N, C-alpha and C positions, 0 to 999 in steps of 0.2 A: 445542367440539371438542378443545381442548387445556387440560389442567388440570395445573399444576405445584404441588406441595405440599412445603414444608419441604425444598427441595433444597439440599444443601451438597456442596462438593467440596474436597478437600485434596490437596496434593502435598507430601509430607513434613509439616512443621509449618506450612506456609503454607496459609491458607484462600483458595481461588480464588473460591468461591461461598459465601454465608452465608445459609442459611435463606430461600431464594427461594420465593415463592408468587405465582402469577399465573394468569390464564386468558385465552385468545384464542378468541373464538367464530368459527364459520364465517361468512364474509362480512366479517370484521373484519381491519384491519391495525393492529398494535401497533408503534409506533416506539420503539426502544430506543436511548437516547443516553447519553453520559457520557464521561469521560476515557478515553483509551486505556490498556489494562492493567487495566480495571475488571472484566473477566470476561464481557463481552458475547459474544465469540466462543465461549468455553467453554460458555456456556449454550446457544447455538445448536447446537453440535456434540452436546451431551448430548441435545438434543431429537431427534436422529437415532440415539441410542443409542451415540454415540462417546465413550468415556471415556478420558482421557489415560492413558498407560502409567504403571504403578506408583502410580496415584492411588487415594484412598479417597473414598467418597461415601455419602450417605444421602438419603432423600426419595423422591419419586415424580413421574414424568412420564407422564400418561395421555393417549393420543391415540385417540379413538374407541373407548374401552373397554378398551384394552390398554396395559400399562405398558411403554414402550420400554426401560427400564433392566433389566427382568427377563424380557423376552420371549425365547423360543427363537430361536436364530440363524436358522433358516429363516424364521420369521415376520418377523424384523427385516429380512432381505434382501428379502423380498417388499414390505414397507412402503417401504423405500428405493427400490426399483425402480419401483413403480407409483404410490405415493401421495404421496411427498415429493420436493421439489426444493430444491436449495440452490445459491446462488451464493456461492462462498467468497472470503474476502479474500486468501488466499495464492495468487495467480494462477499463480505459477511451477510449482507442484506439483499443479495441479488437473487437468491432462490427461495422458493416457498419452504419454510422450515418444516411443514407438515407433509411434504411430498417427497418420495424417494427419488433417487436419480432416474430409475426406470420410468417413473410416472412423469417426470419432467421431459425425458426424451420422447415419451409416447406422444406428447403434445406437438412434436414436429410432424406427426402424421406418418412417420416411418417406423420400421421395426427397431426397437431400442438396441437389440443386439447388433444389428447392422450399423446403427449410428456409432456404437462403441468402437467397432472395427474401423470405421471411417475417420474417427476423430481421436484415436489413440487413448481411449478410455478403457481401463480394465473392466471386463464384464462383471468381476466380483463387486464392483461399486454399485451395480443396479439396485440392490435392496437397501442401500444405505440412505440415511437422511443427511441433509446438508451439514448438520452439526458434527458428523463423523467423517467429514472430508477435510483434506488439507487445502491450503490456499491454491496450490497448483492444480489439484483435482477439481476444485470449483471453477477455476479459470478454463480448464479444458471442457467442462460441461457447458459453460457459457459460450465458448467458441462453437461448440456443436449446435447449441440453440440458435446462435446468431447466423451461422452459415448454412445450416441444413435447409432453410427455406429460400436460398438463393436471393438475398435481398438486393434491391437496386441502390439502396443507401446503406453503407456500413460505417458505424462509428466505433472506433477502437480507442478506448481510454486506458492507457497503460496495459495493453493486452498480454504482455509477456512478463510483467513484473514479478509474478509469483511462481514462474516456471524455472525448472532446472535447465542447464544448458542444452541438453538433448531435446527436451520438449519445446524450448524456445526456438530452436532451429526448425522443428516440425511446424510450429505455429506460423513462423515467418513464411514457410512454403505455402501453407494453406491460405494466408492472407494475400499472397501473390497470385494464387490460382483464381481465375475468374475476375481479377481486378479490372480487366478491360471491359467488363460488362456492367460495372457499377461505379458509383462515386464513393470514395473512401476518405474519411477524416481520421488520421492517425495522430493521437496525442501520446507523446512518450518523452521520458527523460533519457531513453536509450538512443543516443545519436547514431549508433551503428545500425540499429533497426530502422530508424528514419532514413538514413542514407540508402539502405537496401530497398526500401519500399516506396519512398515518396518521389513524386514528379516535381513538386514544388514545396518550398519551406515557408511557413509563416511563423514569426516570433511574436509572442504575446507577453506583455509585462504590465502589471497593475491595471488589467482590464482593457488595455489598448493594444492594437496591432502596431508593433514597432517596425514591421517591414515584411514583405513577401518577395521571394525570389526563387530562382531555379535551385533544384536539389544539389547540383554539383558544387555549390558554395561550400558544402561540408567537406569536399575533397581538396579544396584550395588551401595553400599554405597559410593564407590570411584568415582562415575560418575561425581563428580565435575571436573574431568579432562576434561570432555566435555565442561563445562562452561568456562574454561580458553581459549578454542579455540573460544568461542563465544564473548569473550571480544574484543573491538576495538583495533586497533594498537596504537591509541593515545587517551589519556583521557583528556577531556576538564577540564579546571580549574574553569569554571563558574565565570569568572572575570567580565562578563557583560560589556565589553568595548563598545558594540554597543547599549546599552540601558541606557541612562543617568538617574540616579535616580532623581525624582522630589519630591517636598514637598508634604506631604499628602494632598489629596483633599477630599471634601465632596461629590464628584460626584459619578456617577455610571450609569449603563445601566438600562433604563426603557422602557418597551414595553407595549402596550395595544391594544387589539382587533385585533391581526394579524390573517388574514385568507388567505387561498390559495386554488385554485382549479386546478386540472389536469384532462383534458378530461371531463370536466363538473362535475367531482366528487370532493367533498371537501377532501383535504389532511390535512390542518391545520384549526382548529376551535378556534377562539378567544384566541390566545396565549397571555398571559400577564405575565410579570415577572419583578422583581427588583433585580439587582445585584450591590452591592456597589463596588467601586474601591478597589482593593486589595483582592478580593475574587474570587472563582471559582465556577461556576455552571456546574456540569456534567449532560448531558442529555443522558439517555439510552433509549432503545426501540428496537423493532424488525426491521429487514430489511424492508424497504419500508414504515416505519411509518412517514417519513418526516423530519428526522434529518438533512440530507444534504440540503434539501430545506430551512429549517429554518435557517441553517448556512448561506446560500447564501442571504437570505432576510436580516438577521442582518448585513451582510457585504455590502449590497447595490447592489448585483449582480442581484437580482430579484426585479423589481419594485412592490411595494405593493399598490394596490388601496384601501385596507382596513387595518386599523391599524396604529399605530404610534410607532416610535422608536426615543428616545431622550437620551441626557446625563442629569443626574439627576438635576444638578444645573441650567440648562437651559440657561447658559451664551453663549454657543457655541455648534455647532454640534460635536459629538464625532469623533475621529480618529479611524477607525476600520481597522484591517488587518485580512485576511482570510488565514488559512492554509488549502489548498484544499485536499480532499481525493484522488484526481487524480493529483499528482504533475507533471507528464509529460505533461498533457494537460494545466496545469497552467503556463507553461513557454514556451517561444519561442524555438523551437527545435534546431535552428541554433545558439542560443546564447551560448557563452562560460560561464563557471561558474562565472568568474570575472565580466562579464557584467551584469549578473542577479543581483548580489549584488551591483554593481556600480549604476545601475538604481534605486534600492531601496534607496540607500544613497542619490542620487540626489533628489528623491521625498521627502525625510525627511529633506532636506535642508542641509545635510552634504556634504562635499567635498568627492567625491568617490576616495580617495587616496588608493593606494595599502596597506598602513599601516592600514587602517580601515577594509579592506577586510580580512586580515589575522586573526585578533581576532574573527571575525564573524565565519569563518570556524572552528577555533579551539574550540570555545565555543560549537559548535554543533557536534563536533567529526568528522569533515571532514579534510582530509589532506591539509595542507597549503603548497603546492608545486607548482612550475610553471607548471608542467605537468597537475595537477588536475585543476588548475585555467583555463587552456586553453581547457579543455575538453568540448565538446558540451553537452547540457543538454540531448539530445536524446541518448547519449552514457552512461548515468549514470544508475546504478542499481536502483531498486525501493527504496531501503533504502537510497541510496545517494541522489536521487531526492527528497525524502520526507524530509530529513534533510536540503536540500538546500532551499526548500520553507519555512521551519521553520526559517532558518537564515534570509531569505529575509523579512519575517513578523516581526521579531525582529528588524531589521534595520529600520523599518518605524516609530519607536517611537510611537506606537499606544496607545490609551486609552483602547481599547477593542481588545482582541485577540480572534478570533473565530477559534477553532481548530477542524477540521472534521476528525476523526479517524487518529490522527497524529502518533500513535504508530503502525499502522497495518503492515507496511513494515519493522519495526525495529527489530533487534535481542534483546535479553533480556538486554544485557549490555547497548546498546545505548538507549533502552526504559527507563531504570532507570535513565540514565544521563539526558535525556530530561525531565523527570518528576521532577528531582531535579532542573533543570533550570527553569521550569515553576513555581515552588514554590518560587524560588529566585526573579523571575520577579514580582510575586504578592507582595512579601514582600518588596522589595527594590524599585520597580518602580511604585507601586500602580496600577498595571494592573488589569483590570477586564477580567477574562478568562472564555469563554464558551467552554466547551469540549463536543463534540459529540463522543460517543464511545460505543463499545460493551465490552470493556475491563474493567471489574469491579475492577481489581487491580489497573489500572490506575486511575479510578474514586476515589477509596479509598485513593490513594496517594496524590492527589492534590485538591479534591473537598471540599468546605465548605458547599455546598448545592447540593442536588440530585434531579433531575426531571426525570420522566418517561413518554415518549411520546407514546401514544397509542390511536387509533381511533381518531386521529386529535387533541387530547387534552393533555396538559402538566400537569401531576399529580405530586404532591410533594412526595418525598421519593423514596425508592428503589422499583423495581418491586417485585411482589409476587411470580414470577415463580422460 
């Protein structure tokens, strides 16, 4: 059904895709894995005829006999509307900000209430705008929009990254249903999801296909060969040049009585916590429980009429940095990478010299090259954008770092490196870290305390599910 021949893509002098050739038959799911920034999302978007601005390309993508890269605009619109579905990685910009969930679901041609029941979406979300949705709720809406029209081509780009374990299992079942009637491309860092759904595996690194083989390679004892392709091209040394160690303090984060309402309904109820400097609180909870809202409140992005947030010693207000779950939304789309970090250094009182930017990039596993520094944030992959907002937060020399799903777009190697960096920031810089996550392994790796957010209340300890 899908045939890609000698596909290449360049932005300026940088090659994003290099001579890609592959096929996906009807009834087949191809799992595409590899380190973040390797070109996986660019390939998926080009399969819908979406070419990055100011980019050059060559090659061919043929779907059912027509070349999507050379098709007339009218034919391409019809293909996207009727025959293709995609769950995108950049959740924040995937829905029309002016339309409610109900209005989005109405566009499927089905009754929105019935769509909610079929796709595990609470009916209470129908009147909400995208800004009032969690990442997991947006991902479920996107799943409904992609699958409700029974597409013949389904592109899944990290389709479960923002979901809690229960909804992740539900999504996997939905992707398996009807897979025999369509061609599917599954892009994921979740090797277990790939193992369960894919018929074949393709590994992509630095814009090139490193190999294609049967899915059972993931079950073989020697499948560590897969993990070597997941490793980043450069390994950060965690020298922390951007975060100056300070003398131990007696301070810490203290909140009391935080409450929040959405649509007249309580989302957070009397949230109170204490977190000493140098420790991490991991907050788990189902999608829509209020983790992202609590993160924005702690960072000062949402004004709180009820409740109090202070630094424990009371001598000064705390310096707080937020790592957003939606990194592309959190940065100016036209900014080059270098300016994102230079702006943060200026805010922290540091001179934004090129010599300061390089160590920041290397510490978080991003390439320190003139080409990468000049790239616009809009042209970064999900994993690259997520690491850039982390580097920006570290540059601010904060007392409190609030990280909202910071590992969701990262491959396993970069996730482990980030967690190692978080542990060193706690230990060497006396940082108080609040981690909002569905990733229990990440919580186990860095957390000193665990909280479970459910029904608007923060409960101590691990969830019982």
